[in-house]
N, C-alpha and C positions, 0 to 999 in steps of 0.2 A: 354873420357871412363868414365872419374872419375863422370862426370855427370850422366852418364847412369848408373851407379854403385848405384850412391846415389838416384836414383829413384828407383831403381828395391830393394833399400831397405828400404822403406818408414815403417815407425813401423806398424804394425797389430792393426785394431780395437780393441778397448777395448771391455772386453767379453760380454760384457750387449747387445751391436751394431750386435757383431756375432750371440747371441742366436735371437736376434729380428728377423736379417733376416733369419734367418733357419726357425724361427716360421712363418713368411709371407709366405714362400716357402712352409711351410707344410700345405695346406690348414684342414686338418682334425684336426692337433692342434690349428689352429687360432680359429676355430668353438669350439672347447674343452673349449679355454680359454675366448670365449665370453659367453658361455652358463653359465660355471662355475661363469664368474664375476657377472651374472646376479643372477644366486641362490643366491651365496655368499652376495652382495648387498641386497637383498630379507630378506634373513635370518638376516642380521646387524639392517637393518630400518625395522623389522618385525611391530612392534608396530606404524610405522609412515605411512608404503606401505599398509597393509592389510587394507579393507574398513570396516571389522566388527570385532568385538571379537568373537575368533575362540571357546568358548565356548556358547556364546549367543544361545539360542534355541527359538526364537522369528521368524522364519520365516515359510514359507510352507514346509511341511516335504516332503521331494525327489521329489522336484521341478527341472526339467532339465536347462540345462545352459539357461541361459538370458542376459538382459545388466544390471538387477540389479544381477545377482549373476552367472557370466561368466562362473563359471564350476558347475552350479547346488548347492543344498543345500543335506543334509544326512538325513538318518532316522530320526534324530531328530530336524529337522528344524534350521540346524548350515549351517554358508555359507561355502562352502568347500574351495575356494579359498582362503580365510582368514585361515582355517584351516592348508593346504597347505604349506602355507606361514610362518606361527609361526612354524608348524613340520619339516620345512626347518630348523630350527634355533637348536633344540635339534638333530635331524639325522647329519647335517654336525657338531656340536660341537662332537657329541660323537664319530664322525669317524676321526676327526682332532686329540682330545686330547686324544682317545685309542692309533692311531698310535705314536703319540708323547711320550705317558709313555713306550710303548713296544720300542720305539726307544732306549729309556734312558739307560733302564733295558737290554735290548739285545746287545747294543752297550758297554756298560760296561761289560758284562758276555762275550762276544768276545774279549773285548782287554785283560780282564783277562787271559785268556785259551790260545789265542793264543800266548802273548809274553811271559809267565812265561812256559808255557807248561806242561809237569811233572804230578803230583798229582794232582794239581789244573784244569790242563785242562782235563785231566781222568774225576774227578768227576763233572765237568759243562758240557762236552758235553756227559756223561751217562744221565743228565738230560734232556739236551737238545735232545738227540735221543730217552728216552722214552717219553716226550713230542710230539715227531715229529711220534710217532706209531700212536699218536689220530687225528683225525681229529679236524680242531680248532673249528669248531663250536659245536661238540659235547661237548668238552671242557667247551666252553664259557656257553650253555647249562647247564652243571651239575655246574657250579660255581655260575651261577645266581641263579639257583635252592636252590643253600647253603645260597647264600648271602642273596636272597632275592629282591625284586624289588627296582627299584630306578635309577636314572640317573647315580651314581657314581658309585654304583654296576656293571652298566652295562659296564661302562668306566673299571673298575679293571677286571670283566671277560672277555673280550674279549681280552683286551692288555695281560694279562698274555697269552692268546692262539696264539700271534702273538710273544711272547720274541725268540722263536725259530728262526723264520728266520730272524731276524735282526741277532741273536747270531751268526748264521751259515756265515752269510756273513760276518760281520765285522772280525771273527777268522781267514776267507779265504782271505781277504786283511792282515790282520795283519802277516800271515806267509807266506807271499809273499813278505810286505815290510819292516819286520826288517832285511831282509837280505841284505839290500842295504847297502851302503857303507858307508851314511849320519848319519844313525844309529849308526854305528860303531864308528863313529868319535864321536858322539854325548857321548856314554857310555864311551869313552877315556879319555873325557875332564871332568867328572863327572857331566854329566847332569842326575839327578833322571830318576827314570822309569818311576812314573805318568807325568813327563815332556815331556818325550820320547813318551809316548803315546795319550796323548792328545795335546801336539804340534804339532809333526815330523809323527807320524802312522796317527792319526784319519783324520786330513785334506788330507790326500791323498788318504782315504778311501771315501770319502764324495760320490762320482758319482755314484757307486753302492747304496749306502743306498738310494739315492734320489732317484732311478730307484724302489728300492723296497720298501721306503714310499709310493710313487704314488700307485704302486700294491696293498699294505697294507689297505691303505686309502679305495678304492674300496669294500674290503672283507668287513673292518670294518662297512661301511654303511650299505652293504648286510646283513651282522649280526644284526646289531642293528634293520634293518629291521623285521628279519625272526622273532628275540627274541619276539619283539615287534606284530608279526602277531602271535604266540604261546600263548601269555599274558605272557612272561617273560620279558618284556621289563619295559622303566621309569613308567609305572603308566597309568592308562586310563585316569585320569585326567591331562595329561599332550598328547598333539597333537603330533604323530609323522606320518612320511609317511608309516613305518607298520603297527601302530595302525590304521588309517584311512584305509589303504587298507585291513587290517582285518576285519573292519566293513563292507566293499562294499563286502565281500564274499559273506554272506546272500541274500543281494538284487542283485547279478548279473544280473536277469533276469529282473528285474523291473528297478531298476535304475542304466546302466551299468554304469555312470560316477564319483559314489562313488568309486571302483573299479580301473578304468582304469584310472583315473587321476594321483592316487598316486604310481602306478605302473611306469606310463609315466616320472611322476620327478624322480624316483628311477633309471631310466634305462638311462635318459638324462646324468642325474650327473656320475653314473657308467662309461658309455660312455666317456662322456669329458674326464674325471682323465686317463682311459685308452688311450685317444688318445694325452695328454700334455704328459704321461710318456711315452708313445710310442716316440713319439717325444724328449724326453730328452734323453732317451736311446739310442737313433741314433744320436744324438748331441755329447753325450759324446763320443761313441767310436768312431764318425770322428775326434774326436780332440786326443783320446788316439792313433789311428793311425797315425796321422798326428806327433803327440811328440816322438814318436818311429821313426818314419823314419827320425825326424830332427837326 
């Protein structure tokens, strides 16, 4: 019996191994990871992978897809594939940077509001409620119109529009976690409030923040594309997926590839991020149920 008990109590596999097995079983998430890996790798190594200079106007105007230009050329004779590869660097960087900045500020506000409560909670949450009353994209359009074009202005504008999402999630988790006994024990032994928030509360709130982060990256990429489409993006001299899509709208009947391929890149990226985010949510939900059952 002792031997049987010993076999039944084998240690659980590492968290990374469990996630990999879950990913393999979830085919949509696996496809999403593969597509994102291709796009991210192409964006990082764009100068080495792109066959031509993205701004070189030395080819035939609006030539269709061919062996020399797999995705064709645009209205100025620029290679579309090269522009999309380089455009991915900007679009993906803006999406990730935007969410990273919004995550830092929003989580900080949510931690302070949820942990201290009272007057601070009231002030912070009234600001969050005010921001919540307006669509994120409308806020981003207004801020870019005020700040002006430019990559860092777009990052600042879109990130400010997403702060409320992270602040609400972080505050909700803090209100739940700060009632736990180990938080009371930490206060009893004299642990500082900031150490409790960053070392004890925040690590236990990472699961919903990760899921919110994947959702927000999708919206941030779409927001950047929409701003560039409207002429409020990083600037006409820098290729982005939204700017290339805007260039193709005028010639959709004569050169369909100029508008179709950037739209396809945006769609595949957003779908892939959503697939991975859904898989993460399902994986984390299952782990939480198992932990509660234990």
